[in-house]
C-alpha positions as YAML, in Angstrom:
chain: A
units: angstrom
residues:
- id: 1
  name: UNK
  ca: [-57.67, -88.00, 48.14]
- id: 2
  name: UNK
  ca: [-56.40, -85.46, 45.82]
- id: 3
  name: UNK
  ca: [-59.90, -83.72, 45.46]
- id: 4
  name: UNK
  ca: [-60.31, -83.81, 49.21]
- id: 5
  name: UNK
  ca: [-56.70, -82.02, 49.79]
- id: 6
  name: UNK
  ca: [-57.77, -79.05, 47.65]
- id: 7
  name: UNK
  ca: [-61.17, -78.75, 48.68]
- id: 8
  name: UNK
  ca: [-62.30, -75.93, 50.86]
- id: 9
  name: UNK
  ca: [-63.47, -76.14, 54.10]
- id: 10
  name: UNK
  ca: [-66.83, -74.16, 53.22]
- id: 11
  name: UNK
  ca: [-67.33, -75.92, 50.26]
- id: 12
  name: UNK
  ca: [-70.64, -77.80, 50.24]
- id: 13
  name: UNK
  ca: [-72.97, -79.27, 47.72]
- id: 14
  name: UNK
  ca: [-74.45, -76.11, 46.85]
- id: 15
  name: UNK
  ca: [-71.30, -74.42, 45.87]
- id: 16
  name: UNK
  ca: [-69.75, -75.55, 42.64]
- id: 17
  name: UNK
  ca: [-66.36, -76.49, 43.28]
- id: 18
  name: UNK
  ca: [-63.56, -75.84, 40.27]
- id: 19
  name: UNK
  ca: [-61.50, -78.71, 39.45]
- id: 20
  name: UNK
  ca: [-57.57, -78.83, 39.88]
- id: 21
  name: UNK
  ca: [-57.12, -79.40, 35.84]
- id: 22
  name: UNK
  ca: [-59.40, -76.16, 35.13]
- id: 23
  name: UNK
  ca: [-57.74, -74.11, 37.79]
- id: 24
  name: UNK
  ca: [-54.15, -75.05, 36.23]
- id: 25
  name: UNK
  ca: [-55.68, -74.20, 32.85]
- id: 26
  name: UNK
  ca: [-56.63, -70.96, 33.45]
- id: 27
  name: UNK
  ca: [-53.79, -70.03, 35.50]
- id: 28
  name: UNK
  ca: [-51.64, -71.13, 32.96]
- id: 29
  name: UNK
  ca: [-53.14, -69.30, 30.29]
- id: 30
  name: UNK
  ca: [-53.28, -66.18, 32.37]
- id: 31
  name: UNK
  ca: [-49.20, -66.43, 32.68]
- id: 32
  name: UNK
  ca: [-48.96, -66.87, 28.65]
- id: 33
  name: UNK
  ca: [-51.22, -63.76, 28.41]
- id: 34
  name: UNK
  ca: [-48.98, -61.58, 30.87]
- id: 35
  name: UNK
  ca: [-45.83, -63.06, 29.07]
- id: 36
  name: UNK
  ca: [-46.63, -61.98, 25.70]
- id: 37
  name: UNK
  ca: [-47.78, -58.60, 27.27]
- id: 38
  name: UNK
  ca: [-44.29, -57.87, 28.97]
- id: 39
  name: UNK
  ca: [-42.69, -59.40, 25.65]
- id: 40
  name: UNK
  ca: [-44.49, -56.80, 23.26]
- id: 41
  name: UNK
  ca: [-43.99, -53.86, 25.93]
- id: 42
  name: UNK
  ca: [-40.19, -54.51, 26.00]
- id: 43
  name: UNK
  ca: [-40.08, -54.42, 22.52]
- id: 44
  name: UNK
  ca: [-41.24, -50.92, 22.35]
- id: 45
  name: UNK
  ca: [-40.35, -49.11, 25.64]
- id: 46
  name: UNK
  ca: [-37.57, -49.13, 27.78]
- id: 47
  name: UNK
  ca: [-39.16, -50.61, 31.35]
- id: 48
  name: UNK
  ca: [-37.53, -51.95, 34.40]
- id: 49
  name: UNK
  ca: [-37.29, -55.65, 35.06]
- id: 50
  name: UNK
  ca: [-39.75, -55.02, 38.15]
- id: 51
  name: UNK
  ca: [-42.53, -53.85, 36.21]
- id: 52
  name: UNK
  ca: [-42.15, -56.28, 33.45]
- id: 53
  name: UNK
  ca: [-42.16, -59.21, 36.25]
- id: 54
  name: UNK
  ca: [-45.98, -57.10, 37.31]
- id: 55
  name: UNK
  ca: [-47.04, -57.32, 33.60]
- id: 56
  name: UNK
  ca: [-46.10, -61.31, 33.80]
- id: 57
  name: UNK
  ca: [-47.69, -62.14, 37.17]
- id: 58
  name: UNK
  ca: [-50.67, -59.53, 37.09]
- id: 59
  name: UNK
  ca: [-53.00, -61.58, 35.01]
- id: 60
  name: UNK
  ca: [-52.37, -64.75, 36.68]
- id: 61
  name: UNK
  ca: [-53.59, -62.86, 40.27]
- id: 62
  name: UNK
  ca: [-56.66, -61.53, 38.90]
- id: 63
  name: UNK
  ca: [-57.61, -64.63, 37.27]
- id: 64
  name: UNK
  ca: [-57.32, -66.51, 40.29]
- id: 65
  name: UNK
  ca: [-59.15, -63.74, 42.43]
- id: 66
  name: UNK
  ca: [-62.02, -63.91, 39.88]
- id: 67
  name: UNK
  ca: [-62.15, -67.60, 40.29]
- id: 68
  name: UNK
  ca: [-62.21, -67.92, 44.06]
- id: 69
  name: UNK
  ca: [-65.11, -65.23, 44.36]
- id: 70
  name: UNK
  ca: [-66.91, -67.65, 41.76]
- id: 71
  name: UNK
  ca: [-70.03, -66.08, 41.81]
- id: 72
  name: UNK
  ca: [-70.09, -64.96, 45.53]
- id: 73
  name: UNK
  ca: [-71.23, -61.70, 45.66]
- id: 74
  name: UNK
  ca: [-70.18, -60.85, 49.54]
- id: 75
  name: UNK
  ca: [-66.93, -62.27, 48.52]
- id: 76
  name: UNK
  ca: [-66.63, -60.32, 45.65]
- id: 77
  name: UNK
  ca: [-67.42, -56.76, 47.43]
- id: 78
  name: UNK
  ca: [-65.11, -57.65, 50.06]
- id: 79
  name: UNK
  ca: [-62.29, -58.69, 47.60]
- id: 80
  name: UNK
  ca: [-63.02, -55.03, 45.95]
- id: 81
  name: UNK
  ca: [-62.84, -53.44, 49.32]
- id: 82
  name: UNK
  ca: [-59.12, -55.04, 49.62]
- id: 83
  name: UNK
  ca: [-58.14, -54.04, 46.51]
- id: 84
  name: UNK
  ca: [-58.95, -50.66, 47.31]
- id: 85
  name: UNK
  ca: [-56.35, -50.56, 50.25]
- id: 86
  name: UNK
  ca: [-53.64, -50.96, 47.62]
- id: 87
  name: UNK
  ca: [-51.46, -48.28, 46.81]
- id: 88
  name: UNK
  ca: [-48.46, -48.09, 44.87]
- id: 89
  name: UNK
  ca: [-45.85, -46.35, 47.16]
- id: 90
  name: UNK
  ca: [-43.74, -45.37, 44.19]
- id: 91
  name: UNK
  ca: [-43.79, -42.59, 41.52]
- id: 92
  name: UNK
  ca: [-46.79, -42.35, 38.96]
- id: 93
  name: UNK
  ca: [-46.04, -44.34, 35.89]
- id: 94
  name: UNK
  ca: [-47.19, -42.78, 32.21]
- id: 95
  name: UNK
  ca: [-50.23, -42.95, 30.62]
- id: 96
  name: UNK
  ca: [-49.07, -46.02, 28.97]
- id: 97
  name: UNK
  ca: [-47.91, -47.83, 31.80]
- id: 98
  name: UNK
  ca: [-51.13, -47.78, 33.39]
- id: 99
  name: UNK
  ca: [-52.91, -48.85, 30.29]
- id: 100
  name: UNK
  ca: [-50.55, -52.03, 30.19]
- id: 101
  name: UNK
  ca: [-51.38, -52.48, 33.92]
- id: 102
  name: UNK
  ca: [-55.11, -52.49, 33.06]
- id: 103
  name: UNK
  ca: [-54.92, -54.72, 29.99]
- id: 104
  name: UNK
  ca: [-53.19, -56.95, 32.41]
- id: 105
  name: UNK
  ca: [-56.00, -56.99, 34.86]
- id: 106
  name: UNK
  ca: [-58.85, -56.99, 32.26]
- id: 107
  name: UNK
  ca: [-57.39, -59.95, 30.43]
- id: 108
  name: UNK
  ca: [-56.92, -62.05, 33.99]
- id: 109
  name: UNK
  ca: [-60.39, -61.43, 34.71]
- id: 110
  name: UNK
  ca: [-61.59, -62.45, 31.46]
- id: 111
  name: UNK
  ca: [-59.56, -65.44, 31.97]
- id: 112
  name: UNK
  ca: [-60.60, -66.34, 35.33]
- id: 113
  name: UNK
  ca: [-64.18, -66.35, 34.15]
- id: 114
  name: UNK
  ca: [-63.12, -69.34, 31.71]
- id: 115
  name: UNK
  ca: [-63.40, -67.43, 28.58]
- id: 116
  name: UNK
  ca: [-60.12, -68.44, 27.69]
- id: 117
  name: UNK
  ca: [-60.19, -67.84, 24.05]
- id: 118
  name: UNK
  ca: [-61.73, -64.38, 24.50]
- id: 119
  name: UNK
  ca: [-58.85, -63.34, 26.58]
- id: 120
  name: UNK
  ca: [-56.49, -64.65, 24.37]
- id: 121
  name: UNK
  ca: [-58.13, -62.69, 21.35]
- id: 122
  name: UNK
  ca: [-58.52, -59.52, 23.60]
- id: 123
  name: UNK
  ca: [-54.86, -59.58, 24.72]
- id: 124
  name: UNK
  ca: [-53.69, -60.18, 21.02]
- id: 125
  name: UNK
  ca: [-55.70, -57.26, 19.28]
- id: 126
  name: UNK
  ca: [-54.71, -54.65, 22.33]
- id: 127
  name: UNK
  ca: [-51.11, -56.03, 21.73]
- id: 128
  name: UNK
  ca: [-51.15, -55.56, 17.97]
- id: 129
  name: UNK
  ca: [-52.87, -51.76, 18.51]
- id: 130
  name: UNK
  ca: [-49.72, -51.28, 21.20]
- id: 131
  name: UNK
  ca: [-47.43, -51.76, 18.50]
- id: 132
  name: UNK
  ca: [-49.10, -49.91, 15.59]
- id: 133
  name: UNK
  ca: [-49.54, -47.27, 17.94]
- id: 134
  name: UNK
  ca: [-45.60, -47.45, 18.93]
- id: 135
  name: UNK
  ca: [-44.80, -46.64, 15.29]
- id: 136
  name: UNK
  ca: [-45.90, -42.71, 15.54]
- id: 137
  name: UNK
  ca: [-44.14, -42.39, 19.36]
- id: 138
  name: UNK
  ca: [-41.03, -40.47, 19.48]
- id: 139
  name: UNK
  ca: [-39.85, -41.73, 22.83]
- id: 140
  name: UNK
  ca: [-40.36, -45.20, 21.40]
- id: 141
  name: UNK
  ca: [-37.99, -44.33, 18.64]
- id: 142
  name: UNK
  ca: [-35.47, -42.91, 20.66]
- id: 143
  name: UNK
  ca: [-36.17, -39.25, 19.52]
- id: 144
  name: UNK
  ca: [-37.75, -37.99, 22.82]
- id: 145
  name: UNK
  ca: [-35.10, -36.06, 25.03]
- id: 146
  name: UNK
  ca: [-34.59, -33.99, 27.67]
- id: 147
  name: UNK
  ca: [-32.33, -31.01, 26.68]
- id: 148
  name: UNK
  ca: [-30.20, -28.71, 29.26]
- id: 149
  name: UNK
  ca: [-27.97, -25.71, 28.24]
- id: 150
  name: UNK
  ca: [-25.98, -23.65, 30.35]
- id: 151
  name: UNK
  ca: [-25.60, -20.09, 29.47]
- id: 152
  name: UNK
  ca: [-23.86, -17.35, 31.05]
- id: 153
  name: UNK
  ca: [-25.57, -15.01, 33.03]
- id: 154
  name: UNK
  ca: [-25.31, -12.03, 30.73]
- id: 155
  name: UNK
  ca: [-26.53, -13.49, 27.57]
- id: 156
  name: UNK
  ca: [-29.91, -12.81, 26.44]
- id: 157
  name: UNK
  ca: [-31.47, -16.46, 25.79]
- id: 158
  name: UNK
  ca: [-34.88, -15.87, 24.34]
- id: 159
  name: UNK
  ca: [-34.77, -16.99, 21.07]
- id: 160
  name: UNK
  ca: [-31.19, -17.44, 20.75]
- id: 161
  name: UNK
  ca: [-31.35, -21.17, 19.72]
- id: 162
  name: UNK
  ca: [-34.16, -20.57, 17.80]
- id: 163
  name: UNK
  ca: [-32.52, -21.48, 14.73]
- id: 164
  name: UNK
  ca: [-30.58, -24.14, 16.09]
- id: 165
  name: UNK
  ca: [-33.55, -26.09, 17.52]
- id: 166
  name: UNK
  ca: [-35.55, -25.66, 14.56]
- id: 167
  name: UNK
  ca: [-32.95, -27.18, 12.75]
- id: 168
  name: UNK
  ca: [-32.35, -30.13, 14.26]
- id: 169
  name: UNK
  ca: [-35.83, -30.99, 16.16]
- id: 170
  name: UNK
  ca: [-39.03, -31.39, 15.46]
- id: 171
  name: UNK
  ca: [-40.54, -30.07, 18.33]
- id: 172
  name: UNK
  ca: [-39.11, -28.13, 21.63]
- id: 173
  name: UNK
  ca: [-40.37, -26.52, 24.66]
- id: 174
  name: UNK
  ca: [-38.82, -24.36, 27.27]
- id: 175
  name: UNK
  ca: [-39.75, -26.20, 30.49]
- id: 176
  name: UNK
  ca: [-37.55, -24.47, 33.21]
- id: 177
  name: UNK
  ca: [-35.14, -21.60, 33.64]
- id: 178
  name: UNK
  ca: [-32.99, -22.04, 36.65]
- id: 179
  name: UNK
  ca: [-29.79, -19.82, 38.04]
- id: 180
  name: UNK
  ca: [-26.40, -22.35, 38.82]
- id: 181
  name: UNK
  ca: [-23.13, -21.38, 40.57]
- id: 182
  name: UNK
  ca: [-24.67, -18.56, 42.98]
- id: 183
  name: UNK
  ca: [-26.64, -16.97, 40.17]
- id: 184
  name: UNK
  ca: [-23.68, -16.49, 37.90]
- id: 185
  name: UNK
  ca: [-25.11, -18.83, 35.01]
- id: 186
  name: UNK
  ca: [-28.43, -20.05, 34.07]
- id: 187
  name: UNK
  ca: [-29.38, -23.57, 33.17]
- id: 188
  name: UNK
  ca: [-32.44, -23.97, 30.54]
- id: 189
  name: UNK
  ca: [-34.22, -26.88, 30.29]
- id: 190
  name: UNK
  ca: [-36.04, -28.18, 26.84]
- id: 191
  name: UNK
  ca: [-38.42, -30.88, 26.32]
- id: 192
  name: UNK
  ca: [-37.16, -31.50, 22.61]
- id: 193
  name: UNK
  ca: [-38.15, -34.27, 19.59]
- id: 194
  name: UNK
  ca: [-35.21, -34.76, 17.37]
- id: 195
  name: UNK
  ca: [-35.44, -35.29, 13.55]
- id: 196
  name: UNK
  ca: [-32.65, -37.27, 13.62]
- id: 197
  name: UNK
  ca: [-31.05, -39.44, 16.35]
- id: 198
  name: UNK
  ca: [-27.98, -39.50, 14.42]
- id: 199
  name: UNK
  ca: [-27.14, -35.77, 14.35]
- id: 200
  name: UNK
  ca: [-27.15, -35.11, 18.02]
- id: 201
  name: UNK
  ca: [-23.46, -34.44, 18.05]
- id: 202
  name: UNK
  ca: [-23.65, -32.12, 15.13]
- id: 203
  name: UNK
  ca: [-26.52, -30.48, 17.18]
- id: 204
  name: UNK
  ca: [-24.54, -30.27, 20.59]
- id: 205
  name: UNK
  ca: [-21.58, -28.74, 18.61]
- id: 206
  name: UNK
  ca: [-23.80, -26.02, 17.18]
- id: 207
  name: UNK
  ca: [-25.36, -25.37, 20.89]
- id: 208
  name: UNK
  ca: [-21.54, -24.87, 22.30]
- id: 209
  name: UNK
  ca: [-20.85, -21.89, 19.73]
- id: 210
  name: UNK
  ca: [-23.76, -20.14, 21.04]
- id: 211
  name: UNK
  ca: [-23.43, -20.88, 24.69]
- id: 212
  name: UNK
  ca: [-19.83, -20.19, 25.33]
- id: 213
  name: UNK
  ca: [-18.85, -23.76, 25.88]
- id: 214
  name: UNK
  ca: [-20.28, -23.97, 29.00]
- id: 215
  name: UNK
  ca: [-22.16, -27.37, 30.03]
- id: 216
  name: UNK
  ca: [-24.95, -29.21, 27.79]
- id: 217
  name: UNK
  ca: [-26.84, -32.51, 28.43]
- id: 218
  name: UNK
  ca: [-29.05, -34.28, 26.37]
- id: 219
  name: UNK
  ca: [-30.76, -37.47, 28.41]
- id: 220
  name: UNK
  ca: [-33.93, -39.25, 27.93]
- id: 221
  name: UNK
  ca: [-37.15, -37.55, 28.59]
- id: 222
  name: UNK
  ca: [-38.70, -37.91, 32.36]
- id: 223
  name: UNK
  ca: [-42.22, -38.89, 32.75]
- id: 224
  name: UNK
  ca: [-44.10, -36.12, 33.96]
- id: 225
  name: UNK
  ca: [-47.16, -36.18, 35.84]
- id: 226
  name: UNK
  ca: [-48.64, -34.30, 32.77]
- id: 227
  name: UNK
  ca: [-48.51, -37.34, 30.55]
- id: 228
  name: UNK
  ca: [-51.36, -38.75, 32.86]
...
């Protein structure tokens, strides 16, 4: 009775039917894979709850799609066309976020084909690689910052902060110069990588001595299209 309930209306003796226990096993493994990827990503990156939820469920979604295609070329082509219509209506993410999405999709595809051990092994290897590469990522260490310094209109800002930046930063780049307060002030924007996050206050104090104690802000670096 239960088998007939979950039997497709188009199923026949010539079409292999996925049993309920195998279906639940594949989906369960896919959910565990998604949970492992989401947990690993949350340890080294500050990701939103919605994105982590996406990482959790995406392998299961891909797994179910592959199981339902079940070798049918026509259905596979139709599925690919349907997915091509899907568009994320949000700002483009970083290259790392795109890699996590592809990781979840590929692992889900492998699980949907029934190779659960391969899917698990693939996820384990990629998660280890992700953790290793995060050790060399300044953003993961909390050292990558967006610095904004306001200077007077009559101050020549070219190279004025060079010594201070070289003392407290491993690298820096002036990305924007903008006039503010009706053109009476300049606001300089830098992308910087701090040498030591614990010396952030001393860094700001030195900058205040050079910009006349005007506004200074340090925030987390924003994701830009150049990251992709």
